[in-house]
Each structure stands twice: as C-alpha cells, then as structure tokens.
C-alpha positions in Angstrom: -7.1 -9.1 -85.7 -4.5 -6.2 -85.9 -5.6 -2.7 -86.6 -3.6 -0.8 -89.3 -0.8 0.8 -87.5 -1.0 4.6 -87.0 2.1 6.1 -88.9 2.0 9.7 -88.0 1.9 11.5 -84.7 1.2 15.2 -84.3 4.0 16.9 -82.1 2.4 20.3 -81.5 1.8 21.3 -85.1 4.1 19.1 -87.1 3.7 15.5 -88.1 6.3 12.9 -87.2 6.3 10.3 -89.9 6.9 6.8 -88.4 6.7 4.9 -91.6 10.4 4.6 -91.3 11.3 4.0 -87.6 12.9 6.9 -85.7 15.5 7.4 -82.9 14.9 8.8 -79.5 18.0 10.1 -77.8 18.3 9.8 -74.0 19.3 13.0 -72.0 19.4 12.1 -68.3 19.8 15.2 -66.1 20.5 12.9 -63.1 23.6 12.0 -61.0 22.7 8.4 -60.7 21.3 6.9 -64.0 22.5 3.3 -64.4 24.7 4.2 -67.4 27.2 7.0 -66.6 27.4 7.9 -70.2 23.9 9.1 -70.3 24.3 11.5 -67.3 24.4 15.3 -68.3 24.3 17.9 -65.7 26.2 21.1 -66.7 24.7 23.5 -69.2 27.6 22.8 -71.6 27.2 19.0 -71.3 23.5 19.3 -71.9 23.9 21.4 -75.0 26.8 19.3 -76.5 25.0 16.1 -76.0 21.7 17.5 -77.5 23.5 18.9 -80.6 25.5 15.7 -81.1 22.4 13.5 -80.9 20.4 15.8 -83.3 23.4 15.8 -85.8 23.6 12.0 -85.6 19.9 11.6 -86.5 17.8 11.7 -83.3 14.3 12.6 -84.3 13.3 13.1 -80.6 15.3 14.1 -77.5 14.0 12.5 -74.3 14.8 14.7 -71.3 14.5 13.2 -67.7 15.4 14.2 -64.2 14.3 11.1 -62.3 16.6 8.1 -62.4 14.4 4.9 -63.0 17.2 2.4 -62.5 16.0 -0.5 -60.2 16.3 0.6 -56.6 17.0 4.3 -57.4 16.4 6.8 -54.9 13.2 9.0 -54.9 13.5 12.4 -56.2 11.3 15.3 -55.0 9.1 17.1 -57.6 11.0 20.3 -57.0 14.4 18.8 -57.7 13.1 16.8 -60.8 11.3 20.0 -62.1 14.4 22.2 -61.6 16.6 19.7 -63.6 14.4 19.0 -66.6 13.0 22.4 -67.0 16.5 24.1 -67.1 17.5 21.4 -69.6 14.5 21.8 -71.9 15.1 25.6 -71.9 18.7 25.2 -73.0 17.9 22.6 -75.6 15.0 24.6 -77.1 17.1 27.8 -77.3 19.9 25.9 -79.1 17.7 23.6 -81.2 14.4 25.4 -81.7 13.1 22.9 -84.2 13.8 19.8 -82.2 11.1 17.5 -80.8 11.6 17.3 -77.1 9.9 14.6 -74.9 9.6 15.1 -71.2 10.3 12.0 -69.4 8.2 12.2 -66.1 5.4 10.6 -64.4 4.4 13.8 -62.6 1.6 15.7 -64.4 2.5 19.1 -62.9 6.0 18.8 -64.4 4.7 17.6 -67.7 2.2 20.5 -67.9 5.0 23.0 -67.1 7.4 21.5 -69.5 4.9 21.7 -72.3 3.1 24.9 -71.7 6.0 26.8 -70.2 9.1 25.4 -72.0 8.0 24.0 -75.3 8.2 20.2 -74.8 6.4 18.3 -77.6 5.4 15.1 -75.9 5.2 13.2 -72.7 7.0 9.9 -71.8 5.5 8.5 -68.6 7.3 5.4 -67.2 4.3 4.7 -64.8 1.6 4.6 -67.5 -0.6 6.9 -65.4 -0.2 4.8 -62.3 1.8 7.3 -60.3 -0.3 10.3 -60.9 -4.1 10.1 -61.6 -4.1 13.5 -63.2 -1.7 12.5 -66.0 -4.1 11.1 -68.5 -6.3 14.2 -68.3 -3.4 16.5 -68.4 -1.9 14.9 -71.4 -5.3 15.2 -73.2 -5.6 18.8 -72.3 -2.2 19.6 -73.5 -3.0 17.7 -76.7 0.4 16.2 -77.2 1.6 12.6 -77.9 1.7 10.4 -74.7 4.0 7.4 -74.4 2.3 4.8 -72.3 4.9 2.5 -70.7 4.1 -0.6 -68.7 5.9 -0.9 -65.3 5.0 -3.5 -62.5 5.6 -1.6 -59.3 7.8 1.4 -58.9 11.6 1.9 -59.6 12.2 1.2 -56.0 10.3 -2.1 -56.0 10.0 -3.2 -59.6 12.6 -5.8 -59.7 11.6 -7.6 -56.5 10.5 -10.9 -57.9 8.1 -9.8 -60.6 5.7 -12.6 -61.6 3.6 -13.1 -64.7 1.6 -16.1 -66.1 2.0 -14.7 -69.6 4.0 -11.6 -69.7 2.8 -10.6 -73.2 -0.9 -11.3 -72.7 -0.9 -9.5 -69.2 0.8 -6.4 -70.7 -1.6 -6.3 -73.7 -4.5 -6.6 -71.3 -3.2 -3.7 -69.2 -2.5 -1.7 -72.4 -6.1 -2.3 -73.6 -7.6 -0.8 -70.3 -5.3 2.2 -70.4 -5.9 3.0 -74.1 -9.6 3.0 -73.4 -9.2 5.5 -70.6 -6.8 7.7 -72.7 -9.2 7.7 -75.6 -12.0 8.6 -73.3 -10.0 11.6 -72.0 -9.7 12.8 -75.5 -6.1 11.9 -76.2 -5.4 11.5 -79.9 -1.7 10.3 -80.2 -0.7 7.4 -78.0 2.7 5.5 -78.3 3.0 2.2 -76.4 6.2 0.9 -74.6 6.2 -2.6 -73.1 8.8 -1.4 -70.5 11.8 -3.7 -71.0 13.5 -4.0 -67.6 10.7 -2.3 -65.7 9.3 -5.1 -63.3 10.4 -7.9 -65.5 13.1 -10.6 -65.3 15.5 -11.2 -68.1 13.3 -14.2 -69.2 10.4 -11.8 -69.3 12.3 -9.3 -71.4 13.5 -11.8 -74.0 9.9 -13.2 -74.2 8.6 -9.6 -74.8 11.2 -9.1 -77.5 10.5 -12.5 -79.1 6.7 -11.7 -79.3 7.0 -7.9 -79.8 4.9 -8.3 -82.9 1.9 -9.2 -80.9 1.6 -5.6 -79.9 0.6 -4.6 -83.4 -2.9 -5.7 -82.4 -3.2 -2.2 -80.8 -2.7 -0.4 -84.0 -0.4 2.2 -82.1 3.2 3.1 -82.6 5.6 0.9 -80.6 8.7 2.1 -78.7 11.4 -0.1 -77.7 13.8 0.9 -74.9 16.5 -1.8 -74.8 19.6 0.4 -74.8 22.3 -1.1 -72.5 19.7 -2.7 -70.3 20.5 -5.5 -67.7 19.1 -8.1 -70.0 22.0 -7.5 -72.3 25.0 -6.9 -69.9 24.0 -9.5 -67.4 23.5 -12.2 -70.0 26.9 -11.3 -71.6 28.6 -10.9 -68.2 29.8 -7.5 -69.1 29.1 -4.0 -67.8 26.6 -1.3 -69.1 29.4 0.5 -70.7 30.3 -2.5 -72.8 26.8 -3.2 -74.0 26.6 -1.2 -77.2 27.1 -4.3 -79.5 24.4 -6.2 -77.6 22.0 -3.3 -77.8 22.5 -2.9 -81.5 21.7 -6.7 -81.9 18.6 -6.5 -80.0 17.5 -3.2 -81.6 17.7 -5.0 -85.0 15.4 -7.7 -83.7 13.0 -5.0 -82.3 12.9 -3.4 -85.6 12.2 -6.7 -87.3 9.4 -7.3 -84.9 7.6 -4.0 -85.4 9.4 -1.3 -83.4 8.7 2.2 -84.6 11.0 4.2 -82.2 14.2 3.1 -80.6 15.0 4.9 -77.3 18.8 4.8 -77.0 21.9 6.2 -75.4 23.9 5.8 -78.7 22.0 7.6 -81.5 24.6 6.9 -84.4 24.5 3.2 -83.9 20.7 3.1 -83.8 20.4 5.3 -87.0 22.7 3.0 -88.8 20.8 -0.1 -87.6 17.5 1.4 -88.9 19.1 2.3 -92.3 20.3 -1.4 -92.7 17.1 -2.9 -91.6 15.1 -0.7 -94.1 17.4 -1.6 -96.8 16.8 -5.3 -96.0 13.0 -4.8 -95.8 12.8 -2.9 -99.1 15.0 -5.5 -100.9 12.6 -8.4 -99.8 
C-alpha cells in the first residue's frame, strides 16, 4: 500500500512545491565529469551557467566537485571542498534566492556548504554509506537530504553489479535507510534510485519501467537519467549526442512518478515537464 506522497520540502525556510515536477540543473566543478558540457571551472563559467540554468527554469542548482563517473579518480576532501565552496559562494552572490544543492558524500563538506555558504540541501550519492556522520549531520542542519542508492563506489560500481530483483532490493535498502534517517530526526527526504550507479543497462531500464513502485515510500522521487550510458550505449552514440534520448526517458520517468529531474539540459527538461503536465491535466 502506497503512502500519500509528500509534496512540499522545506529548503531552509521556503517551501518547494513538488505538485508539479521540478528541474535540478547540474553544475560540475570538475575537470573529468563524463559529459564535458557539464564541466564549469572558471568563475565566469560557473556564474554564466548558473544564470542560464536559472533563467531556463531550474528550481534547484546542484553543485558538485567530485566526479562520480564509473572509474573516476578519487578526489581529496580538500580539493573537493575548495571547488564546491568557491562555486556556491559565487552562485549565492549572483543568485541570492536560488535553491542550491551540495552534491557530496562527505559530511564535513556538507556542513560547511550549508552553514558557511548557504546551501539549501544535500545530495549524497552514497546514501550515507561513505560517511557514517552524514545522516546525523543532515538532521542537525535540518535541510532536505537526497538519499541515492549506489552499489559500491564510483571506482568499483560498474564491476559486474548483480541483483536478483533490482527494484525490490533497492526498495528494501531504502526502507532501512529511511528508518535510520527518521530516527535521526530528518524531516525532508528525497529518494533517488541511482540510475547508472552500480547497475547494468538492463537494471537501469527495469528501474525506469517500474519507477512507480517507489511511490510506496510516500517520498519525493528524483530521476537522474541525463545523458547516461544507458542512453548513449543503447543508441551507439556519444554523451554529447544523447539529449534526444534523455528527453524521451525523462518523459517516461515523469509518467512513472518522478518529481525532480536532475539534468544537464534545463530548457529541454522544463519543456518536457510542461508537455507532460498538459497531457496529465487533459486526461
């Protein structure tokens, strides 16, 4: 039996209404993210990208400094912190009302980003697995927490991932994590099944096909399909050619219950949401 889905999250004093799905724009402050079009490193590049995404309709800007592509090199906490905190400072100055998500699995970086630089929420690709202080930190900071499933680490996650039932196993994993987060006192949780993070293409398509099963949690659902390998490998193209495939799969994700689309291409995602909402309201 599904719970009624939570429709509002409190982003440090203002409510984000998810009754209509929202777009999260990706700002990677890295030299090696899998899609070159998402890498922003100079001050001017960061500011220009943030303004463009905001003007195109991004409700959230997700700032990360640790590439999570399969096989990515490890990045020290010092380097990651310097990258993301500088970027958050720039964006906050230029766009003071923006909702900023700090994409990190390190609690000390999340804490500084929120307390010292004004980030509004935490996006943790490890779901608390990489840092046992993350859940308590998120609860103490009282900000929304994106709980993502990943099997392994970015360095190992695509080394023969195996599931008997990928949806059932991830739902079970979520249920244990949600109980722990609630017991820590965290109020706003968003779940992300982690497309491409320790899953084969077959697992990813099964997740998308059965995305509606995650409504049983009653929590907002984030889908991060943008330019992923499941698209460009299936179509035998490159990540730079994968916008059309991304749009197609984002439409299916919305149809199956996604509340937030995490994307490189904000305008296309916003248009997809508008069309899907028109379709839904005409039914």
